[in-house]
All heavy atoms as an XYZ file, in Angstrom:
650
protein
N       0.827     -1.180     -0.030
C       0.006      0.028      0.017
C       0.914      1.258     -0.067
O       1.782      1.332      0.863
C      -0.839      0.014      1.219
C      -1.946     -1.051      1.361
S      -3.234     -0.499      2.411
C      -4.598     -0.901      1.365
N       0.575      2.159     -0.902
C       1.375      3.328     -1.047
C       1.439      4.214      0.169
O       2.463      4.747      0.551
C       0.916      4.140     -2.234
C       1.740      5.371     -2.552
C       1.272      5.989     -3.843
C       1.887      7.243     -4.187
N       3.135      7.646     -3.633
N       0.284      4.373      0.941
C       0.291      5.223      2.037
C       1.069      4.796      3.197
O       1.375      5.610      4.069
N       1.460      3.525      3.299
C       2.248      3.048      4.401
C       3.364      2.177      3.927
O       3.963      1.338      4.598
C       1.395      2.234      5.441
C       0.770      1.020      4.798
C       0.421      3.095      6.152
C       0.060     -0.004      5.797
N       3.920      2.506      2.727
C       5.056      1.791      2.214
C       6.317      2.312      2.934
O       6.320      3.399      3.517
C       5.179      2.043      0.735
O       5.545      3.364      0.413
N       7.380      1.485      2.847
C       8.655      1.928      3.362
C       9.177      3.194      2.776
O       9.678      4.159      3.489
N       8.863      3.445      1.546
C       9.309      4.654      0.903
C       8.538      5.886      1.434
O       9.066      6.957      1.590
C       9.038      4.550     -0.602
C       9.952      3.606     -1.358
C       9.573      2.077     -1.232
O       8.385      1.854     -0.777
O      10.298      1.252     -1.589
N       7.191      5.677      1.589
C       6.368      6.818      2.186
C       6.845      7.126      3.556
O       6.992      8.402      3.882
C       4.854      6.441      2.177
O       4.511      6.010      0.868
C       4.046      7.442      2.772
N       7.145      6.130      4.394
C       7.564      6.523      5.773
C       8.997      7.262      5.649
O       9.176      8.190      6.332
C       7.808      5.159      6.542
C       6.524      4.791      7.286
C       5.608      4.015      6.687
C       6.329      5.198      8.611
C       4.452      3.633      7.372
C       5.198      4.790      9.303
C       4.256      4.056      8.668
N       9.897      6.754      4.795
C      11.174      7.510      4.679
C      11.009      8.847      4.193
O      11.666      9.742      4.649
C      12.074      6.613      3.705
N      10.125      9.038      3.185
C      10.085     10.395      2.586
C       9.222     11.418      3.410
O       9.520     12.574      3.420
C       9.360     10.281      1.244
C      10.207      9.618      0.181
C       9.471      9.260     -1.071
O       8.345      9.686     -1.203
O      10.047      8.582     -1.944
N       8.235     10.876      4.148
C       7.334     11.828      4.862
C       7.480     11.905      6.370
O       7.212     12.932      6.947
C       5.868     11.475      4.571
C       5.565     11.633      3.063
C       4.107     11.204      2.713
O       3.374     11.002      3.643
O       3.875     11.046      1.545
N       7.911     10.804      7.014
C       7.878     10.767      8.477
C       9.181     10.627      9.146
O       9.366     10.909     10.326
C       6.973      9.656      9.010
O       7.564      8.355      8.781
C       5.558      9.673      8.371
N      10.152     10.111      8.458
C      11.505      9.831      9.081
C      12.301     11.020      9.557
O      12.537     11.920      8.735
C      12.366      8.993      8.077
C      13.716      8.470      8.634
C      13.531      7.494      9.813
C      14.518      7.864      7.578
N      12.628     11.022     10.792
C      13.464     12.111     11.296
C      14.922     11.708     11.256
O      15.758     12.462     10.961
C      13.069     12.483     12.725
C      11.706     13.138     12.819
S      11.214     13.388     14.564
C      12.497     14.647     15.060
N      15.195     10.435     11.766
C      16.531      9.973     11.799
C      16.538      8.448     12.080
O      15.449      7.869     12.425
C      17.284     10.684     12.898
C      16.803     10.294     14.320
C      17.624     11.042     15.400
N      17.390     10.564     16.759
C      16.301     10.763     17.433
N      15.343     11.510     16.881
N      16.082     10.307     18.647
N      17.699      7.851     11.920
C      17.870      6.510     12.312
C      18.790      6.522     13.520
O      19.540      7.419     13.767
C      18.628      5.619     11.197
C      17.711      5.376      9.981
O      16.595      5.730     10.017
N      18.359      4.723      9.046
N      18.647      5.483     14.372
C      19.378      5.440     15.594
C      19.754      4.029     15.922
O      19.214      3.137     15.206
C      18.726      6.107     16.755
O      19.632      6.300     17.885
C      17.466      5.388     17.207
N      20.601      3.756     16.894
C      21.064      2.425     17.102
C      20.911      2.155     18.602
O      20.885      3.054     19.480
C      22.459      2.217     16.744
N      20.861      0.864     18.959
C      20.929      0.433     20.339
C      22.277      0.760     20.884
O      23.238      0.862     20.122
C      20.635     -0.959     20.512
S      18.975     -1.481     19.913
N      22.447      0.919     22.164
C      23.779      1.120     22.811
C      24.727      0.076     22.251
O      24.543     -1.112     22.390
C      23.633      1.035     24.281
O      24.831      1.327     24.858
N      25.885      0.550     21.683
C      26.973     -0.264     21.322
C      26.794     -0.893     19.949
O      27.714     -1.654     19.518
N      25.733     -0.595     19.240
C      25.420     -1.233     17.991
C      25.861     -0.163     16.919
O      25.380      0.930     16.872
C      24.026     -1.637     17.835
S      23.578     -2.258     16.182
N      26.636     -0.617     15.869
C      27.051      0.235     14.857
C      26.077      0.343     13.691
O      26.235      1.229     12.849
C      28.340     -0.297     14.324
C      28.158     -1.775     14.525
C      27.321     -1.898     15.778
N      24.983     -0.352     13.664
C      24.119     -0.396     12.510
C      23.135      0.671     12.351
O      22.982      1.274     11.348
C      23.426     -1.879     12.394
C      24.492     -2.907     12.242
C      22.449     -1.888     11.285
C      23.970     -4.347     12.399
N      22.455      0.996     13.487
C      21.514      2.094     13.355
C      20.193      1.785     12.631
O      19.755      2.540     11.777
N      19.572      0.661     12.920
C      18.428      0.245     12.178
C      17.047      0.660     12.805
O      15.984      0.437     12.212
C      18.393     -1.295     12.031
S      18.262     -2.183     13.609
N      17.127      1.379     13.943
C      15.858      1.960     14.501
C      15.464      3.179     13.708
O      16.234      4.140     13.630
C      16.049      2.187     16.055
C      16.472      0.909     16.744
C      14.783      2.751     16.624
C      16.901      1.161     18.200
N      14.212      3.217     13.292
C      13.732      4.343     12.566
C      12.979      5.240     13.501
O      12.190      4.714     14.273
C      12.869      3.977     11.399
C      13.545      3.174     10.363
N      13.827      1.841     10.433
C      14.066      3.581      9.157
C      14.456      1.474      9.407
N      14.653      2.503      8.593
N      13.175      6.474     13.551
C      12.444      7.465     14.421
C      11.678      8.421     13.506
O      12.302      9.217     12.748
C      13.384      8.199     15.340
C      12.613      9.125     16.247
C      14.167      7.286     16.224
N      10.391      8.330     13.576
C       9.583      9.288     12.823
C       8.889     10.273     13.771
O       9.157     10.324     14.987
N       7.979     11.116     13.225
C       7.357     12.070     14.050
C       5.904     12.117     13.704
O       5.374     11.754     12.708
C       7.957     13.446     13.759
C       7.630     14.041     12.451
C       6.502     14.866     12.310
C       8.417     13.724     11.296
C       6.151     15.421     11.004
C       8.107     14.318     10.093
C       7.002     15.164      9.903
N       5.144     12.593     14.730
C       3.714     12.773     14.660
C       3.520     14.232     15.085
O       4.057     14.718     16.096
C       2.893     11.879     15.586
C       1.447     12.256     15.596
C       3.140     10.428     15.228
N       2.786     14.978     14.282
C       2.453     16.347     14.515
C       1.072     16.461     15.029
O       0.092     16.017     14.329
C       2.734     17.172     13.290
C       2.596     18.713     13.442
C       2.938     19.391     12.155
N       1.748     19.807     11.496
C       1.736     20.832     10.697
N       2.710     21.534     10.276
N       0.591     21.137     10.110
N       0.878     17.187     16.080
C      -0.472     17.341     16.613
C      -0.681     18.798     17.022
O       0.064     19.375     17.786
C      -0.507     16.420     17.901
C      -1.793     16.488     18.733
C      -1.806     15.553     19.905
O      -1.335     14.478     19.756
O      -1.999     16.131     21.006
N      -1.749     19.400     16.565
C      -2.114     20.753     16.855
C      -2.585     20.778     18.316
O      -3.471     19.990     18.770
C      -3.200     21.303     15.926
C      -3.497     22.764     16.148
C      -4.591     23.207     15.152
C      -3.814     23.984     14.113
N      -4.665     24.663     13.131
N      -2.062     21.611     19.059
C      -2.558     21.805     20.471
C      -3.090     23.131     20.857
O      -3.602     23.419     21.843
C      -1.396     21.371     21.486
C      -0.262     22.339     21.608
C      -0.276     23.341     22.544
C       0.852     22.259     20.753
C       0.791     24.213     22.669
C       1.936     23.129     20.880
C       1.885     24.095     21.851
N      -2.832     24.192     20.054
C      -3.357     25.547     20.265
C      -3.537     26.346     18.974
O      -2.760     26.124     18.038
C      -2.355     26.236     21.191
C      -2.821     27.554     21.672
S      -1.658     28.394     22.782
C      -1.541     27.213     24.130
N      -4.598     27.049     18.875
C      -4.820     27.897     17.722
C      -3.893     29.104     17.835
O      -3.512     29.519     18.858
C      -6.285     28.350     17.675
C      -7.251     27.193     17.509
C      -7.220     26.548     16.069
O      -6.694     27.181     15.136
O      -7.485     25.406     15.982
N      -3.524     29.683     16.675
C      -3.858     29.361     15.325
C      -2.956     28.222     14.767
O      -3.414     27.335     14.055
C      -3.698     30.611     14.545
C      -2.683     31.352     15.207
C      -2.803     30.955     16.757
N      -1.652     28.239     15.043
C      -0.735     27.368     14.396
C       0.377     26.842     15.319
O       1.544     26.881     15.024
C      -0.090     27.982     13.179
C      -1.004     28.282     12.147
O      -1.892     27.486     11.771
N      -1.075     29.509     11.617
N      -0.068     26.314     16.416
C       0.948     25.757     17.412
C       0.863     24.226     17.416
O      -0.240     23.647     17.651
C       0.722     26.342     18.777
C       0.791     27.890     18.664
C       1.501     28.444     19.909
O       1.834     27.815     20.824
N       1.703     29.787     19.803
N       1.954     23.637     17.194
C       1.972     22.172     17.100
C       2.921     21.507     18.086
O       4.016     22.107     18.500
C       2.361     21.771     15.675
C       1.367     22.075     14.649
C       1.489     23.372     13.954
C       0.322     21.250     14.264
C       0.554     23.671     13.053
C      -0.610     21.658     13.340
C      -0.465     22.794     12.703
O      -1.404     23.169     11.788
N       2.623     20.350     18.452
C       3.449     19.474     19.315
C       4.053     18.369     18.349
O       3.231     17.776     17.585
C       2.711     18.836     20.443
C       3.272     17.724     21.255
C       4.409     18.322     22.077
C       2.315     17.004     22.072
N       5.285     18.102     18.386
C       5.879     17.026     17.616
C       6.361     15.893     18.525
O       7.050     16.242     19.513
C       7.080     17.473     16.815
C       6.738     18.340     15.646
C       6.582     19.746     15.778
C       6.596     17.742     14.418
C       6.120     20.423     14.647
C       6.222     18.567     13.291
C       6.001     19.900     13.486
O       5.666     20.690     12.374
N       5.847     14.719     18.339
C       6.234     13.556     19.197
C       7.080     12.604     18.338
O       6.804     12.403     17.128
C       5.056     12.773     19.673
C       4.191     13.523     20.682
C       3.113     12.664     21.270
N       2.448     11.797     20.363
C       1.277     12.206     19.731
N       0.740     13.336     19.972
N       0.607     11.269     18.976
N       8.197     12.220     18.879
C       9.066     11.250     18.199
C       8.607      9.830     18.538
O       8.320      9.523     19.627
C      10.500     11.422     18.627
C      11.067     12.755     18.219
C      12.490     12.888     18.729
O      13.336     11.905     18.596
N      12.924     14.059     19.038
N       8.499      9.014     17.458
C       8.008      7.669     17.568
C       8.916      6.728     16.841
O       9.215      6.891     15.628
C       6.578      7.520     16.964
C       6.073      6.080     17.178
C       5.592      8.489     17.581
N       9.414      5.702     17.549
C      10.279      4.729     16.841
C       9.423      3.747     16.228
O       8.332      3.334     16.702
C      11.326      4.096     17.768
O      10.663      3.333     18.832
N       9.793      3.113     15.092
C       9.068      2.147     14.436
C       9.897      1.154     13.693
O      11.091      1.495     13.378
C       8.039      2.766     13.429
C       8.648      3.550     12.243
C       8.877      2.890     11.085
C       8.979      4.909     12.351
C       9.487      3.562      9.994
C       9.501      5.517     11.320
C       9.816      4.919     10.132
O      10.309      5.607      9.073
N       9.373      0.043     13.390
C      10.083     -0.926     12.581
C       8.986     -1.544     11.688
O       7.796     -1.319     11.729
C      10.755     -2.048     13.373
C       9.843     -2.747     14.318
O       8.637     -2.917     14.042
O      10.337     -3.092     15.448
N       9.403     -2.336     10.728
C       8.478     -2.893      9.700
C       7.389     -3.757     10.317
O       6.260     -3.706      9.826
C       9.220     -3.605      8.592
C      10.169     -2.672      7.830
N       9.719     -1.677      7.013
C      11.501     -2.527      7.860
C      10.771     -1.031      6.494
N      11.765     -1.553      7.000
N       7.737     -4.509     11.272
C       6.795     -5.482     11.802
C       5.579     -4.686     12.441
O       4.416     -5.056     12.322
C       7.358     -6.368     12.990
C       8.413     -7.312     12.469
C       9.773     -6.646     12.295
O      10.052     -5.655     13.081
O      10.602     -7.119     11.467
N       5.846     -3.629     13.118
C       4.776     -2.846     13.801
C       3.805     -2.224     12.777
O       2.673     -2.293     12.865
C       5.380     -1.765     14.720
C       5.949     -2.311     15.955
C       6.243     -1.209     16.873
N       7.141     -1.696     17.926
C       7.973     -0.890     18.467
N       8.096      0.358     18.234
N       8.748     -1.414     19.483
N       4.387     -1.526     11.788
C       3.420     -0.920     10.915
C       2.731     -1.853      9.970
O       1.713     -1.579      9.513
C       3.997      0.332     10.221
C       4.946      0.196      9.082
C       4.593     -0.174      7.841
C       6.268      0.495      9.227
C       5.448     -0.202      6.777
C       7.162      0.480      8.253
C       6.758      0.116      6.941
N       3.309     -3.034      9.726
C       2.538     -4.042      8.947
C       1.412     -4.643      9.730
O       0.442     -4.933      9.156
C       3.534     -5.169      8.538
C       4.515     -4.833      7.420
C       5.437     -5.988      7.054
C       3.745     -4.406      6.176
N       1.550     -4.622     11.064
C       0.430     -5.078     11.904
C      -0.760     -4.084     11.720
O      -1.905     -4.478     11.707
C       0.829     -5.171     13.352
C       1.657     -6.289     13.738
C       2.180     -6.211     15.180
O       2.010     -5.189     15.836
N       2.779     -7.266     15.577
N      -0.445     -2.851     11.589
C      -1.470     -1.771     11.436
C      -2.193     -1.846     10.097
O      -3.377     -1.467      9.964
C      -0.922     -0.387     11.551
C      -0.733      0.097     13.010
C      -0.359     -0.951     13.933
N      -0.026     -0.499     15.291
C       0.846     -0.906     16.089
N       1.718     -1.906     15.555
N       1.054     -0.546     17.268
N      -1.541     -2.457      9.127
C      -2.153     -2.662      7.781
C      -3.448     -3.549      7.920
O      -4.419     -3.254      7.346
C      -1.142     -3.311      6.831
C      -1.692     -3.768      5.475
C      -2.154     -2.533      4.673
C      -0.602     -4.419      4.676
N      -3.281     -4.545      8.822
C      -4.520     -5.387      9.060
C      -5.596     -4.642      9.799
O      -6.758     -5.042      9.724
C      -4.032     -6.600      9.816
C      -3.049     -7.409      9.168
N      -3.351     -8.154      7.975
C      -1.782     -7.706      9.391
C      -2.312     -8.803      7.562
N      -1.312     -8.492      8.414
N      -5.293     -3.522     10.339
C      -6.376     -2.778     11.065
C      -6.947     -1.796     10.081
O      -7.905     -0.991     10.392
C      -5.779     -1.931     12.213
N      -6.561     -1.704      8.824
C      -7.157     -0.847      7.849
C      -6.594      0.573      7.778
O      -7.181      1.393      7.131
N      -5.504      0.855      8.436
C      -4.970      2.192      8.464
C      -3.980      2.306      7.245
O      -3.156      1.463      7.143
C      -4.156      2.438      9.806
C      -3.565      3.745      9.810
C      -5.116      2.243     10.958
N      -4.213      3.374      6.555
C      -3.375      3.510      5.256
C      -2.630      4.918      5.274
O      -2.179      5.278      4.185
C      -4.333      3.427      4.061
O      -5.281      4.439      4.130
C      -4.976      2.069      3.987
N      -2.535      5.567      6.408
C      -1.818      6.908      6.407
C      -0.664      6.666      7.389
O      -0.842      6.245      8.543
C      -2.760      7.919      6.916
C      -2.097      9.166      7.044
O      -1.321      9.419      8.007
N      -2.396     10.180      6.167
N       0.545      6.995      6.928
C       1.821      6.750      7.714
C       1.758      7.532      9.083
O       2.145      6.967     10.086
C       2.983      7.266      6.933
N       1.247      8.733      9.061
C       1.240      9.482     10.330
C       0.189      8.904     11.297
O       0.422      8.827     12.497
C       0.880     10.981     10.060
C       1.998     11.668      9.450
C       1.923     12.016      8.031
C       3.112     12.079     10.049
C       2.964     12.698      7.379
C       4.156     12.716      9.490
C       4.073     13.015      8.109
N      -0.891      8.385     10.840
C      -1.867      7.679     11.622
C      -1.239      6.300     12.197
O      -1.592      6.024     13.367
C      -3.195      7.430     10.917
C      -3.903      8.722     10.606
C      -5.343      8.424     10.177
C      -6.055      9.737      9.725
N      -6.319     10.682     10.696
N      -0.487      5.699     11.458
C       0.133      4.485     11.960
C       1.079      4.814     13.108
O       1.089      4.176     14.094
C       0.966      3.757     10.800
C       1.882      2.699     11.353
C       0.051      3.219      9.769
N       1.854      5.919     12.930
C       2.799      6.348     14.003
C       2.037      6.771     15.238
O       2.408      6.562     16.337
C       3.703      7.476     13.528
C       4.680      7.075     12.454
C       5.589      8.285     12.072
C       5.595      5.908     12.924
N       0.858      7.462     15.079
C       0.029      7.723     16.193
C      -0.414      6.522     16.878
O      -0.454      6.482     18.190
C      -1.188      8.547     15.748
O      -0.761      9.806     15.258
N      -0.857      5.469     16.173
C      -1.291      4.259     16.825
C      -0.162      3.530     17.558
O      -0.348      3.105     18.652
C      -1.830      3.193     15.780
C      -3.277      3.496     15.223
C      -3.497      2.565     14.040
C      -4.243      3.258     16.399
N       1.007      3.580     16.941
C       2.204      2.974     17.616
C       2.458      3.716     18.918
O       2.672      3.122     20.069
C       3.423      3.082     16.691
C       3.255      2.043     15.576
C       4.701      2.693     17.555
C       4.262      2.186     14.451
N       2.397      5.043     18.928
C       2.648      5.864     20.099
C       1.629      5.525     21.168
O       2.033      5.343     22.417
C       2.555      7.313     19.725
C       2.952      8.275     20.740
O       4.016      8.040     21.419
O       2.269      9.295     20.998
N       0.376      5.422     20.846
C      -0.638      5.106     21.885
C      -0.521      3.760     22.419
O      -0.592      3.537     23.639
C      -2.119      5.308     21.258
C      -3.106      4.679     22.068
C      -2.340      6.785     20.852
N      -0.277      2.757     21.547
C      -0.081      1.379     22.034
C       1.147      1.227     22.909
O       1.072      0.502     23.903
C      -0.047      0.379     20.919
O       0.976      0.680     20.048
C      -1.339      0.346     20.140
N       2.187      1.981     22.638
C       3.435      1.904     23.489
C       3.143      2.566     24.808
O       3.556      2.080     25.896
C       4.604      2.585     22.781
C       5.145      1.789     21.644
C       6.360      2.389     21.069
O       6.689      3.617     21.325
O       6.984      1.698     20.258
N       2.423      3.670     24.804
C       2.075      4.339     26.136
C       1.234      3.462     26.974
O       1.233      3.564     28.154
C       1.448      5.705     25.852
C       2.412      6.731     25.324
C       1.735      8.025     25.121
C       2.742      8.988     24.580
N       2.095     10.279     24.137
N       0.334      2.596     26.308
C      -0.573      1.764     27.075
C       0.144      0.454     27.453
O      -0.463     -0.414     28.197
C      -1.750      1.418     26.228
C      -2.694      2.668     25.956
S      -4.106      2.336     24.839
C      -5.050      1.264     25.874
N       1.300      0.272     26.963
C       2.094     -0.978     27.263
C       1.617     -2.229     26.499
O       1.765     -3.308     26.904
N       1.028     -1.948     25.326
C       0.549     -3.061     24.520
C       1.449     -3.547     23.394
O       1.007     -4.263     22.593
C      -0.830     -2.597     23.846
C      -1.930     -2.219     24.884
C      -3.103     -1.648     24.141
C      -2.330     -3.424     25.648
N       2.718     -3.073     23.373
C       3.612     -3.452     22.371
C       4.303     -4.764     22.647
O       4.396     -5.260     23.755
C       4.732     -2.400     22.128
O       5.432     -2.162     23.297
C       4.090     -1.161     21.541
């Protein structure tokens, strides 16, 4: 699906790659979610780490927007459901 393809995540949501402590590879992807919190144009940016397994799970939930996938990941992690 184009809306949640790896290319879409890389082009639209990726802020940076990072690595676990002591690892030289850096395969953790960190994206962002933008949320309006005050009018007229004030936004909060949340950083959300993701991997392919997590967002492929969201495909089965019918979500086809990369930012909505990251929002779901953020909520499920906060609830301890990952």
